[in-house]
C-alpha positions in Angstrom: 0.0 0.0 0.0 2.8 2.4 0.9 4.5 1.6 -2.4 1.4 2.3 -4.3 0.9 5.7 -2.6 4.5 6.7 -3.3 4.1 5.6 -7.0 0.9 7.6 -7.3 2.5 10.7 -5.9 5.4 10.4 -8.3 3.1 9.9 -11.3 1.1 13.0 -10.2 4.3 15.1 -9.9 5.3 14.1 -13.4 1.9 14.9 -14.9 1.8 18.3 -13.2 5.2 19.2 -14.4 4.2 18.3 -17.9 1.0 20.3 -17.8 2.8 23.4 -16.4 5.5 23.1 -19.1 2.9 22.8 -21.9 1.0 25.8 -20.6 4.1 27.9 -20.5 3.6 28.9 -16.9 6.4 30.9 -15.3 6.9 29.5 -11.8 10.2 31.4 -11.2 9.9 33.9 -8.3 11.1 37.5 -8.5 14.4 36.6 -6.8 14.5 32.9 -7.8 17.1 31.6 -10.2 15.9 31.9 -13.8 16.5 29.0 -16.3 19.8 30.6 -17.5 21.1 30.7 -13.9 20.6 34.5 -13.4 18.3 35.9 -10.8 15.2 37.8 -12.0 14.7 41.1 -10.2 11.3 42.5 -9.5 10.9 45.8 -11.3 10.2 48.9 -9.2 8.3 51.8 -10.7 10.1 55.2 -10.5 8.6 57.5 -7.8 6.0 59.9 -9.1 7.2 62.8 -7.0 10.7 64.1 -7.5 11.8 65.8 -4.2 14.7 67.5 -5.9 13.5 69.2 -9.2 16.2 71.0 -11.1 14.2 74.0 -12.4 11.3 76.1 -11.2 8.8 78.5 -12.6 6.5 80.6 -10.4 3.0 81.9 -11.2 0.7 83.9 -9.0 0.2 87.4 -7.6 1.9 90.2 -5.7 3.1 87.9 -2.9 5.2 85.9 -5.3 6.5 89.2 -6.8 7.7 90.4 -3.3 5.5 93.4 -3.5 6.2 96.0 -0.7 8.9 93.8 0.8 11.8 96.1 -0.2 10.2 99.5 -0.9 6.8 101.1 -0.9 4.3 100.1 -3.7 7.0 98.3 -5.7 7.8 94.7 -6.7 10.9 93.1 -5.3 11.3 89.7 -7.0 14.8 89.2 -5.5 13.1 88.4 -2.2 10.3 86.3 -3.7 9.7 83.2 -1.6 9.6 81.1 -4.8 12.4 82.3 -7.0 14.3 85.1 -5.2 18.1 85.1 -4.8 18.3 87.1 -1.5 20.3 85.6 1.3 17.7 87.0 3.7 15.0 84.8 2.3 16.6 81.6 0.9 13.8 81.1 -1.5 12.5 77.7 -2.6 14.7 77.9 -5.7 17.8 78.5 -3.6 17.0 75.7 -1.2 16.4 73.2 -4.0 18.9 74.3 -6.6 21.6 76.1 -4.7 22.3 79.8 -4.8 24.6 79.5 -7.9 22.0 77.8 -10.0 18.8 79.5 -8.7 19.1 82.6 -10.9 19.5 80.6 -14.1 17.1 77.8 -13.4 14.1 79.7 -12.0 11.6 82.1 -13.6 9.0 84.3 -12.0 5.8 84.9 -14.1 3.6 86.2 -11.2 2.0 89.6 -11.7 1.0 92.0 -9.0 -2.7 92.3 -8.9 -3.3 89.1 -10.7 -6.4 86.9 -10.0 -7.0 83.3 -10.7 -8.5 84.2 -14.1 -5.0 85.4 -15.0 -3.3 82.1 -14.1 -3.9 80.2 -17.4 -2.0 83.0 -19.3 0.9 82.9 -16.8 1.0 79.1 -17.1 1.3 79.5 -20.9 4.4 81.6 -20.3 5.8 79.2 -17.7 5.6 76.1 -19.9 7.9 77.6 -22.5 10.7 77.1 -20.0 9.9 73.5 -19.5 10.3 73.7 -15.7 10.4 70.5 -13.6 8.3 72.3 -10.9 5.7 75.1 -11.1 4.7 77.0 -7.9 1.2 78.4 -7.6 0.1 81.1 -5.2 -3.1 82.9 -6.2 -6.5 83.8 -4.8 -5.9 86.7 -2.4 -6.9 89.2 -5.1 -10.0 87.3 -5.9 -11.2 87.9 -2.3 -9.7 91.4 -2.0 -12.3 93.3 -4.0 -14.1 96.6 -3.4 -17.0 94.7 -1.8 -17.7 91.1 -0.9 -20.3 90.9 -3.7 -17.4 91.7 -6.2 -15.4 88.7 -5.1 -14.7 85.9 -7.7 -17.3 83.2 -7.4 -16.1 79.8 -6.3 -17.3 78.3 -9.5 -15.3 80.7 -11.7 -12.3 80.3 -9.4 -12.4 76.5 -9.9 -12.8 76.8 -13.7 -9.8 79.1 -14.0 -7.6 76.9 -11.8 -8.6 73.8 -13.8 -7.9 75.6 -17.0 -4.4 76.6 -15.7 -3.7 73.0 -14.8 -4.9 71.8 -18.2 -2.7 74.3 -19.9 0.3 72.9 -18.1 -0.6 69.3 -18.6 -1.1 69.7 -22.4 2.5 70.7 -22.8 4.2 69.2 -19.7 2.5 66.1 -18.4 5.3 65.2 -16.0 6.0 68.7 -14.5 5.3 68.9 -10.8 3.1 71.5 -9.2 3.3 73.0 -5.7 0.1 74.9 -4.7 0.1 77.3 -1.7 -3.1 78.0 0.1 -4.5 81.5 0.2 -3.3 83.4 3.3 -5.7 84.0 6.2 -6.8 87.6 5.3 -8.7 88.0 8.5 -5.6 87.4 10.6 -3.7 89.9 8.5 -6.4 92.4 9.3 -6.2 91.5 13.0 -2.4 92.0 13.1 -2.1 95.0 10.8 -4.9 97.1 12.5 -2.7 97.6 15.5 -0.4 99.9 13.5 -1.8 103.4 12.8 0.5 103.9 9.8 -0.7 100.6 8.3 -4.3 101.6 8.6 -3.6 104.8 6.8 -2.0 102.9 3.9 -5.0 100.5 3.8 -7.2 103.5 3.0 -5.4 103.7 -0.4 -7.4 100.7 -1.4 -5.5 97.6 -0.2 -8.0 94.8 0.1 -11.0 96.9 0.9 -13.4 94.0 1.3 -11.4 92.9 4.4 -9.3 95.9 5.4 -11.8 98.8 4.8 -12.9 100.7 7.9 -10.4 98.6 9.9 -11.6 99.9 13.3 -15.3 99.3 12.6 -16.3 96.4 14.8 -20.1 96.6 14.3 -22.1 93.6 13.3 -22.2 94.8 9.7 -18.5 95.1 9.4 -17.9 91.8 11.2 -20.3 90.1 8.8 -18.5 91.6 5.8 -15.1 90.3 7.0 -16.6 86.9 7.9 -18.0 86.7 4.3 -14.6 87.3 2.9 -13.0 84.8 5.2 -15.5 82.1 4.2 -14.7 82.8 0.5 -11.0 82.4 1.1 -11.7 79.0 2.9 -13.8 78.0 -0.1 -11.0 78.9 -2.5 -8.5 76.8 -0.5 -10.9 73.9 -0.7 -11.0 74.2 -4.5 -7.2 74.3 -4.6 -7.0 71.2 -2.6 -9.6 69.3 -4.6 -8.3 70.2 -8.0 -4.7 69.4 -7.0 -5.7 66.1 -5.5 -6.9 64.9 -9.0 -3.3 65.3 -10.3 -0.8 62.8 -9.1 2.0 65.3 -9.7 0.5 68.1 -7.7 1.0 68.9 -4.0 -1.2 71.2 -2.0 0.3 72.7 1.2 -2.4 71.3 3.4 -3.5 74.9 4.3 0.0 75.5 5.9 0.1 79.1 4.5 -3.5 79.8 5.6 -2.8 78.4 9.1 0.6 80.2 9.6 0.2 82.8 12.3 1.8 85.8 10.6 2.8 88.4 13.1 3.8 92.0 12.5 7.4 91.0 12.0 6.3 89.0 8.9 4.3 91.9 7.4 5.5 94.7 5.2 6.3 97.8 7.2 4.9 99.8 4.3 1.4 98.3 4.0 1.1 95.8 7.0 -0.5 93.3 4.7 2.0 91.8 2.2 4.8 89.6 3.6 8.0 91.3 4.6 11.4 89.8 3.8 11.0 87.7 6.9 7.5 86.7 5.9 8.8 85.7 2.4 11.4 83.5 4.2 8.6 81.7 6.2 6.7 81.1 2.9 9.8 79.6 1.4 10.3 77.3 4.3 6.7 76.0 4.1 7.1 75.4 0.4 10.4 73.5 0.8 8.9 71.3 3.5 6.0 70.4 1.2 8.1 69.8 -1.9 10.7 67.7 -0.1 8.4 65.6 2.1 8.4 61.9 1.5 4.6 61.9 1.4 2.1 64.6 0.4 0.5 66.6 3.2 -2.9 65.3 4.1 
């Protein structure tokens, strides 16, 4: 009986081997010896996100242009958080590329006063450089209108951002995108209103929907500011959602919105835009997001 069982198992093994051979089945494991004596290696896909891109283009508004950081009512791109070369800031470009390469491998297409509707045009310019990373910071001017009713609708904001991303993807499907959240405008009002000079400058028309009548604490004024703040939060939700649909896009997880800017990080000319120190803080947030092993959630 034992002999018969051993013989049956042997016959079964021979039949099974013949069937597998006829079917062409590959029973060699990833690290098992192949028929020629070599070892097959399991292929590993390249990571989608490159934490050290070699070129950067920036699109956006006055914050990325360094407006009012160096002198009153003037752009100062050399201190831009994204592409500046100033040692006081150590921009994202400097941190990623090194100071010697930053100037020649980064480009700033942001425009002071730009809104999200302007982003597709800026992106069209940016793609001509074929950058490995594009930084986006836009939305503050969509909320900073004469009145809350004049703010860009959430629907239009989304459409413009999606168009900008499509413009990029049509030409550069593998370029990465860093998206910064819109700053907390209500906090900027809260900090800046402590400075008499700042409030005088605000009267020139800087973000009137939030900063107008800075000392007015009536229910009407409070409702106005809350309405603007809610719109900013809605914009950030759009940025997060649209970015999440693109595997080569990283949103900052509201890090810029949540950052508690103090008077030291605000321009001493308008108490609203980032100072040189504020630009440095923005650069640090961007660098952490871009170089993180995993996207911020």
